[in-house]
N, C-alpha and C positions, 0 to 999 in steps of 0.2 A: 494966877498959875492955878492947874488944874492939879487935885489934891484926888489921892485911892486910900480906900477904905484898905485895913488888915486884910480883909476877905478879898477884896479885888484885886491885890496885889498876889494874893496866892494862888488863885485862877489863872489870873496873865501867866507865870511863871508855871501853872500845871500845862497849859496852852502854848506857852512858848517850848516845854522841853518835847512834847508830841508834835508840833512841827517840826522840831528836830531829828526828830525821829523819822516821820514822814520823810523830810530831804533826805536823810541818809538812804530811804530804802531808793528813792527817784535816784541818786546817786548813780550816775553812768560809768563809774569806776567802779560800783560797788561790786564785791565778790563774795558769793554767801561760803563758798568752800575755801578760801582762803584763811590759814589757821589752822583747818583741820586735821587729823591726823590720815593716815591712807586705810587703816582699819576702821575708821568711823568709817568715812565716805563710803568705801566697799560696804560694810554693814547693813549703811542707807541703801545701795543699789542691791542687794540681797532683798530685804524688807518690800523696797516695791516690786520687785521682780515676783514673790512670793503672795504679792497682793494684787498681782495682775497686771499692776501697771508697767510692760513692758519699755515702752517710750521712756520715762521716765527715766526707768533703770538705767537704760542703754545711756542715757545723759549721766548718768551718776558715774557710770563706770569710765565714761570717758574724760567727766571731768576730774576724776582722781588720775590717769593718766597725765594729765595737764600738769596736778598742781605738785605731784608725786613721780615724773617720769622715769626716775631712775630707779626705784622701789621693787621690791619683789611682789607687792600687792597692783602696783603699777602693769607688770605682766600679761599677772590674773584677772586684773581688769576688762584688758582689751580682747581676750577670750571671751568673758562676760559679754561683752557689749554686743560684741558679733552675736553669740546666742540670745540676748535682749531683741536686737533689731530682730532677729530671723524667727524668735517665738510671736513678734508684732505685724509679721506681713512685710516687713520693709526688708524687702531681700536685697533692692541697690546696697543700704547701707549695710546688711549682715555680709554681703561678697566684700564691699571696702573694709571695713574692720576685721573681716579673717581675714585677707588678700595682705594686710597691713601685716598680723602677726606673724602669716608666714615669712613674710619678706623680715620681718625682724629678726624670728626664731625658725629658721626652718630645720631645723636638726632635734628640734623639742619635741618630746611625745604629744604633745598636745596639738602640734603641728599639723599632725596627721584629722584631728576632730577638725578643727581651721577647715582645711580642705574639703572635710566631709561638712560643713557646715555651706561654703562655697557650692558646693557638689546641689546640698539639698534645695538651697535657694530656687536655683535652674529649675529642679526636679518639682516643684510642689508648684509652677508656674506651667505644669504638661496641660496641655489642651486637650479636646477631644481633636479625632485625626482629621474631622473637615476644616481646621482653620492653621494655623500658619505654624509648624511646629519645628522654629526658632527653637522656645528652650527648651526643647525635647533633645538636641542637637548640641546645644551646650552643656546640658544636664548628663547626657554621655558620656561627651568630651568631659568634664569635670571628675565623674564619677571613675574613669576610665584613671585619672589623674592620681585619686585615692590611692587604685590598685599600683600603678608603676613605680608612685614614691614610695608606699607605706604599705608592702604586700602581707606582713604580717600580723597588722594592727587589728584591733578589732572592727574597725569603720572598713577594712577590707574587704571581710564579710559582706558587712552589710551592701558595701557598692556591686558588689557581686552581681548580688539577688535585683537589684534596681538596674543594673545593666543591660540584666536578659527584658526587664519591663519596656525599657527606654527603646530598646532596641526593636522589641515588637508592635510599640508605637507605630516607630519610624516607617517599620515594614507595613503597618495598617496604612498608613499614610499612602504609601506607594500602591497598594492593593486598593485602596478607595480611588484613586487616578484612572488604574489600571480598568477598574470595575466603570468607569465612565467612558472612556474612549470606547471599551468594550462595546457597551449599550448604541453608542453612537457607529458602530462600524468602522473608527477609526483603529483596524487592529495592529497596526505597525508603531504605533503610538503606544499603544495597552501592552504589546510584547517587550517594549522595552519597559514599561514598569515593572512587569513581570518577571522581567530579565533580570531587574536592579533588585528584585525579593532572594532570588536568588544567587545573585551573586555578593550583593553585602550582608545579609540578613537569614541565611539559610538555614540557621539554626531556632529561628523563631516558628511561632506556630503558624504563622501565615505562609508557609513554604507548601503544605498540601495545597491550600487554594490555589497557589500561585503556578501548579503544577498545572492543574485541573483546567484555568484558564487561558493556560498556553495552549491545552491539546483545542479548548472551544476555540482560540483565534486561528489557530494552524487546520483547523477543520473550515474554518470559516474561509480560508486562504487557499483553499486548495492545496497546502504544503503535508500531505502527509504525513512523508517518512520523519517529521520534525512531531509533528501529532502525536506519533506509534512511540517515536520515543520517549514523551514528555509521559505518556501512559504506562509506559514500560517501570520506568524511575516511579512512579509513584504507587504503583503497585508494589513494586519490590523495597520501598522505603516505608510506603504506610500502609499495608495492607487490608487493615481495619477502619480503615478511614470511611466515613460517607463522603469526602469527594471522590474517593478512588470507586466507590456504587456510582457515583455519578458519572463519571469517566469511564465506567467498563459500560453503562448505558448506553452512552455516547457512541463510544467507539461501536458497537451491537448495531446502533443506530445506521451508522455510514458504512456498515460492513467490512471493516477491515478488524485486524489485532496490532496491541502493543507488541511492538518491538523496538529494541535500542538499538540505532547508531552510535558503535563508539565513537564516529566520527564529529559528531553533532556537538554543538556548544554548550547544548543540557549535559548531554554526558562529561564533556570535559570542567563544567562551573562543578559539578558534583565529585568527581576526581579529583579535583582538586581541594574543596571541602572535607573531604572523607582521607585526609592524612596520604594521598596520594596513589592509594589504591582505589581499583576501579569497584563499583557498587556489587 
């Protein structure tokens, strides 16, 4: 029979205890959040967020939702999970978490913030005008939703500012394509792009150049009436713009003067945008 000394028996007991602990850690059913209070898990999420570990914070907040789904802490954790994912740059997860909050609490004061997180998750993905502007279009849509659904919230004010920037970005994309077509001598395609700027993004900073480029394109096609109208509207609305100075020089070179044709599509677009009055 094999006999063990007391010392060896004690060591065996310690090793067995450690092995049991190790087995618990490997247990696929082990839940580190089970039995913990909502307040405790929330505090952990906040601590992780403050320490700069946004992903672990988001996961802690989501675990709180799972373990305490009907508590007031769960509601707070839901919006904090969205914020944590946004801070981590995990925009898809941020959008999903924020939209979940809106679906559960559409009339809650924090729903405006959740919608703003959705909008900013797309806004922060906006790239330069040489690349696809799908994120810009979605950001504009979600920012407008903030203003539409929560017009009196503090986030609506922020959204309005970013709407202007997003619209300017989309107008810049149209201008970039229009300039390319213009340089290629594809004047009709170029005109259509500049027309889009006037029709949909007329209040942006791209409008003076769009009018100038229309003058350039129409003169190249020999359509003087539209060139003169674009020049007249440019001079009337943006008299101090460097684009008008360039247009004026161009018109002098062609020996024609700006003159608005009220039946021109350009005149009609400006009348529509300027609250129904002629310019």
